N, C-alpha and C positions, 0 to 999 in steps of 0.2 A: 295646441299652440296658445301662446300667451294672449293673443288678440282675439281668441275665441274661434269657435268652429266656423263662423261665417266667413272667415278669411282663409280657411284651409283650401278652398277651391282655387284662390289666387296663387297660393303657394304651390299647389300641385301643377297648375298651368305653367308657372315659371320654371319649375323643375323639369317638366316634360319638354318645354321649349328648349332649354339648355341641352338636354339629352338628345332631343330630336336634331338640333343644329349640329352637334358633334357627330352623331351617327350619319347625317347627310354628308358632312365633309369626308368622313371615313369611307363611305361607299363611293363617293366621287373619286377620291384618291386611289381606291383599289383599281379603278379602270385605267389609271395612269401608271400603275406599277407593272413593269414588264420583266424585270430580272432582279438579280441580287443587288446591283448598284442602286436601283430604285427602292428596293425593300429596306436595305440597311442604311443608305445614305441619301435617299430622296433624289437620286440621279445627280447629285452635286449641283443642283439647279437653283438653289436659293441665294439671293443676294445677301450682302453683309447686313443691310437693314432688316431684311426678313429674318435672317438667322439670329440677329440681335434680339428681335422681339420674341422669337421662339426660345432663345436661351433664357430671357427674362421670364417667359411663361413657364419654363421648366424649373427655374430656380426659385421663383416667388411662389412657393408651395403653400399648403395648408399650415406648415410650420411657421411661415412668415406672417400670413394673414390672421390666423387664429392663435397660434402658439406664442408668438412674440408679443402681440398686443395683450394677451392674457398674462404673460410673465411680467410685463411692465405694470399692468393693473394691480398685480398682487405684490410685486417686489420693487417697484419703482425703478430707480437708477440701475440697479443690478439686472433687471429684466432687459433694459435697453442695450446691455452689452451684447446680446445676441445679434441685434441689428448691426452694431459696429463690427462685430466679428465677421458676419456674413458678407458685409460690404468690402471690408479691407481684404478679405480673401480673394476678391476678384483681381486685385493688383498682382497677387502671386500667380494667379492663373494666366494673366496677361503677360507678365514678364518671363515666366518660366516655361509654359507649355503650349499656349494657344497656337502660335504660328508654326513652331517646330513640330508639334504633334500632328498638325494638319498636313505638313509636308512629308512626314516620314511614316504615316500609317495609311490604312486603307478603309477598314470598316470598324475595327475594335482596337482597344488599348493594346491587346496582345500583338497586333500586327507590328506596332512600333517596337515592342520589346523583343519579339522573336526575329526581327530583321537580321540581326548579326549573331544569333544564338541558336542553340538546339531547339527545334520547334516544339517537340512533344512536352518536355517538362515545363517549359516557360508558358506555353499556351494553356496547359492544364492548370497551372498555378494562377494565371491571370483570370481565366474563366471562373475558377472557384471564388476568387476574391470579388469579381464583378457581381456574381450572383448573391453572395453574402451581403455586400454593401447595399445592393438594390433591395434586398428583402428588409433590411433595417429601415431603409428610407420608405419603403412601401407601408410598413407598419404605421408610421406617422400619418400617412394620407388616409389609410383605412379607419384609424381611430377618429380622425377629423370628420370623416363621412358619417360615422355612426353618431357622433355628438351633434352634428348639424341637423340630421334628419329627426333625431329624437327631440330636439328643441322645437323644430318647426311643426312637426305633426303631433306634438304632445305625447310622444311615446314614452311610457314608463317601463314597459316590459323589456327586460334584457334580451329576451328571445327575439323580439322585433328589431332591436338594434343590431343583433347579430345577423338577422336576415338582411338588413340594410348593407352591412359590411360585405355579405356574400354577393349581393346584387352589384355593388361597385366592382367587386372582383370579376364578375362575369362581364361587365361592361368593358373593363380595361383589357381583358383577354380578347374581346371582340375588336376593339380598336387596333390592337397590334396584329392580330391574325388577318384582318381584312385590309386595313389601311397601310400598314408598314410605316416607314419613316415619313413618307409624304403626307399621309393622313395625320400622323401624330404631330408633325411640324405645324400644319395648318390649324389643328385644334389648339396647339400651344400659342400660336399667333393671335387667334381670336380670343382666347382666354386672357392673354396679357393685356389686350385692349380693354376687355370687360373689367378686369381687376383694377387697372389703373383708373378707369372712369368711376367705378363704384367706390374705390377708396377716396378719390379726390372729392366726390360728393359728400361723403361722411365727414371728411376732414373740414370742408368748408362749413358744414352745418354745425359741427362741434365748435369750431373757432367763432362762429357767429354768436353762439350762446355766451361767449366771453368777450364780445366786441373786438374780436381778432387780436386780443391781448394775450400772448403766450404766457406772460408772467402770471396773470390772473388764473389761467388754466392750471399752471403748475402749483400755484399756491392753494387753490381749491382742492386739487388732487391730494396734496400732502395733508391738508386738514381733514379731508373726508376719509383718508386711508386709515386714520387712527395711529399713524406712526410719526406724524409731525414732520419736522425738517429732515429727519433721518430717511424719509421716503425719497428725497431728492439727492441723497448723498450715497457714495459707495459704502457697501458693507452690510446692508440690511439682510441680504440673503447669504452673501459669501464672506462676510467679515467677522462673524461671531467667534470663530475658533481658528486655530492654525490649520486644521484639516480643511475647513471650508475655504480658507484663503488659497491653499494649494489646489483645491478642487477648481477654484476660479481660474487659476493659472493654467491648469490642465484643459479646462473648457476653452479658454482663449486660444491656446496653441492648436487645439483640434479645429476650431472654427476657422482660424486664419489659414491653416495649411490644408484643410480638408477639401476645399473646392477643387484645387488642382489635381486631386486624386479621385474625384467623383466620376464613375464611368458614364453615367447618363449625361453629364455635362461634356466630358471629353469627346464622346461620340458625335456631339453636335458640330464639332469643328470639321468633320468629314462631309458635311452637307453643302459646303460652299465650293465654288470652282477653283479659287486661288487662295494663296496664303494672305494676300492683301485683304481679301474678303473676310478671312478668319480674324485678322486684326480689327477690321471695321466692325464685325459682329460683336466682338468683346467690348469695344468702345461704346457702341449703342447699348449693349446690355448693362454696362456700368452706369450710364446715364439713367436708364430706366429703373434699374434696381436701386440706385442711390436715391432717386426721388421717392420711390416706394418706401424705403426704410425711414425716410424722414416722415412719411405719412404714419408709419407705425408708432412714432413718438407721440403724435397727436391722438391716434386711436387708443393707445395704451393709457396715457395720462388722462385722456378724455373719459375713458371707462372708469378710471379711479375717481374722477371728479364728479361724474354724473350718475354712477350706479352704486348700489349697495354691494360692494365687492364680496360681502359675506353671502350674497345670494348666488354668486357664480359657482360653477362646478369647481372641485378642489384643484384641478390643474389650470383653471382659468381659460380653457379653450373656447368658451362661448362669449368672451368679453366683446369682441367686435360685432357679432350679430345682435347682442342685447343692446349695445351702444347704438346701433342703427335703429332699433326699435324705439329707443328713448328719444333720440333727436328727431325722429319722424313724428312724434306726438305722444309717445309713451305706450305702455301696455294697454290693450283694449281699444286703442284708437285705430281708425282706418289708415291714417298716414304711417303710424308705427308699424302696422301689419304689412303695408305695402313695402316700406323700406327694408324691414326685416326679411321679407320674402325675396326682394331683389338682391340684397347683399348675400343672403344664404345661397341663392342660386348661382351668384358669381363665385362664391367660395366652393360650391359643388363643382362648377366648371373647372376651377383651379385644381381640385383633387383629381378629376377625370383626366386632365391634361398631363399632370405629373405622373400619375400611375401608369399611363400609357407609355410615356418616355422611359420610365424605369423598367417596365416589363419588356419593352422592345430591346433595350440595351442588354439586359441579362439573357434574354432568349437568343439574341443575335450572337452573344458570346458562346453560348452552349452549342449553337449550330455551326458557326463559322470556325471557332477555335477548337472545341472538343470533337464534334462530329466529323467535320470535314478535315481539319488539319491534323488531328491526333488519331482518330479512329480510322478514317478513310485515307489518311496520308495525302490529302489534297486532291483526291481523285473523284470526290462526290460531285454530282451535277448540281447546277444552280437550283434546279427544281427540287431535288432531294434536300438540299441544304435549307431552302425556305420552308419546306414541309416540316423538317425537324424543328426549325425555329418556332413554328406555330404550335407544335406539340409542347415544346419547352415553355412557351408562354402560358399555356393552360396549367402545367404542373407548378410553375413558379407562382401563378396567381392563387392556386389552391393553398400552397404553403403559406403565402402571405395572409390569406384569409384566416387560416387556423391559428397563426401566431398573433394576429391583430386582436382577436377576441379577448384574450387575457390581458392585453396591453392597454386597455381603454382607460385605466386610471392614471396614466402618465401624461405629462404635458407634451404636446406635439413637438414644440421647438426642442425640448430636451431629447426626444427620441431621434430627431434629425441630427442633433449634436453628436449622438452616439455613432450614427452613420458616418458623420464627418471624421470622427476619431478613427474608425476602422479604415476609411478610405485613405486618410493621411498616414496611417501606420503601415498598411499593406501595399498601396499602389504608388504613393508619391516617392518613397525612396528608390524604388526600381526605375520609375520614369526619369527622375533627376539623374541618377547614376548612369543610366543608359545613354542619355543625351550629352552628358558632360564629362564622363570618365572613360578614357580609352581602355583601361584595364578591365573594366566591369565585364562579367561573363555569366554563363548559365547558372552556375552554382550560386553566385552572388544574387542573381535575380530570384531564384527559387527560395533561397534562405530568407531574403528580405520580405518577399510576399507572404510566404507561409508563417514566418516568424512574427511579422507585424499583425497578420490576420489572427493567428491563434492567441497571441498575447492580448490583443484588444478585446476579442470576443470572450476569452477566458476571464480576464479581469472584470468585465461587465457582469459575467455570470456570478462571480464571487464578490460582487459589490452590493451596496444597499439598494440598488435598483431592483435586484431580484429578490432579496430577502433582508430581514433585519430592521426595517424602518419602523415597524410597529403600527399601531392604530392612530389615526388622526383624531385628536380629542374633540374636534368640532363636529366633523361629519360621521365619526365612528367607523370610517372605512379603512381597510388595510392599505397602506401606502406602498407596499412592495408587491411584486408579481406572485411570489409564493405565499402560502398561508402564513399568518402572523406568528404561529408557533414554530416556524422553521427559520433558522438563522445560520447561513453559511457565509456571511459577508465578512471574510477576513481582510479583504481589500477595502480600505476606508473611503476611497474616492468614488464619486458617481460617474466621472468621465475618466477613461484610462489613458488619454492622450499623452500626458506628461511622462508616462512610463513606456507605453507601446510605440510611440512615434520614434523616439531616440533608439529604441531596441530594433525597430525595422531598419534604420540606417546602419546601426552597428552590425547587425547580422548580414546585411548586404555587403559591408566592407570585409567582415571576417570570411564570408563564403568566397569572396573574390580572391583574397590574398592567399587562401589555402588551396587554391586550384589554379591550373594554368590552361588557358584555352586560346592558342595563338589565332585561330580563325576569328574569334570575337574581336581581338585587337586589330587584325587586318581589315575587317569590315567596318570598323569604327569610322574610318575616313570616308567610306562610301555613305554611311548613315549621316555623317556630319554635312557632307555636301548636299545630300538629299534634303536634310532638315532645314538647311539655310536657303536652298534655291528652289525646292519643290520638284526637282528633276525626277521623273519616274514615280511621282507620288501615288498614282492610281494603279500601279502594277503590283501584283502579288508576288512576293519573293519568298521562295521556299529554300530553306538551308538544311 
């Protein structure tokens, strides 16, 4: 650790305190979990304010706290675009899906889609998409965990960082299998409070160094960055070439539309008793998240102003923790060590809360949609369904661990942006069509989900993210996932959203108009009434 080994005891105590608190909450919640409604939806017992905090806790992930501040510290204005995109996305979620999804579903996104369609193909497609999106998002959190612990404990060994990632995976499986949605929600609420308090403290300390003059902060950041005024203007990262400008547009589309298709956010709307509470929870979440993203502006530019950005890791993921150390008194000081340990512990709590929500969502979809509805045709008992969900949590956790190890060189916010692109491509077209288009049917849903999912993931695989970026001249590290001598990147953009999202909508349209399914049209009126009024929202409807 930068402050020396004398302070590693404090770091260990804070980390253990955070882990101990979350484990205690999980064990307490396990005693309140009686059946599937408790395990998947927390018994629908959370108020709008509580769910708003939990949504904020779910949404303000390591990508926000570590990734965005790092992107701003390295890329200036262009890095702040992540904050803008993540925040604006909430308006789409509020206007399009929050209330209607709460009224027309039960436990998972597939409940809403399959209400008026054939159960097996739609639920299989929705469950597949949920798991893939969740794993993309999980990668970002695991990478953040490895970077944090490596910084705090002074770990240089890649093997030890991999062990850290494995330990986080084990913890997240524990939260889900033991605590279910109740435990996960309370962990997210506690984490949201800790994150807002910790971020506010750093923001105040950073601004105090510039006499609370934001203009001085920005000017110093621009000067210290080595880019001058270009650091505060658009185009430093995304304006150099036509391809980078299109990449920026693709990123923006994915960020703005992705939230409304994220399964771990969508499932949160089922934890409140009424649609009014669903609306309230989104409004509370917008206030909380909006404030936090203003904080990231100060954190990112503060890091650029006060730190040697050349000393940061290539992806910039450690900008916030190092900034905390600097405003606490600098490397080697007791104050710096304390603040670094506190902020890192908060970031670790952030990671634990988000991975629990993601794992719960994907495992619930496997158990509820695939096991019960598809394989058992709705005849599985609640006990068997929950048992399968717990097994699925373990398998998904293992997959995420194995994929996170090679992904450590990528920026966390960037990884989450990929998850947003996949969610917007695969899930959003089907959700929007299902709620607003009477003609939409099973073939349309299946084509839009699989088409958007395969195109998004496929384009990422053949993009510079996976191969072809070459070696960083400063750090000497390979910037892509595959070895530097392998180049299969025929798709030039790093984010596939500009192609895969319209393709998802197009395939949903083509699939619908090339087939006729009278039952789906007839049941649209029932779904519409249910979505607008909430009548029968908690009933399971098999078709």
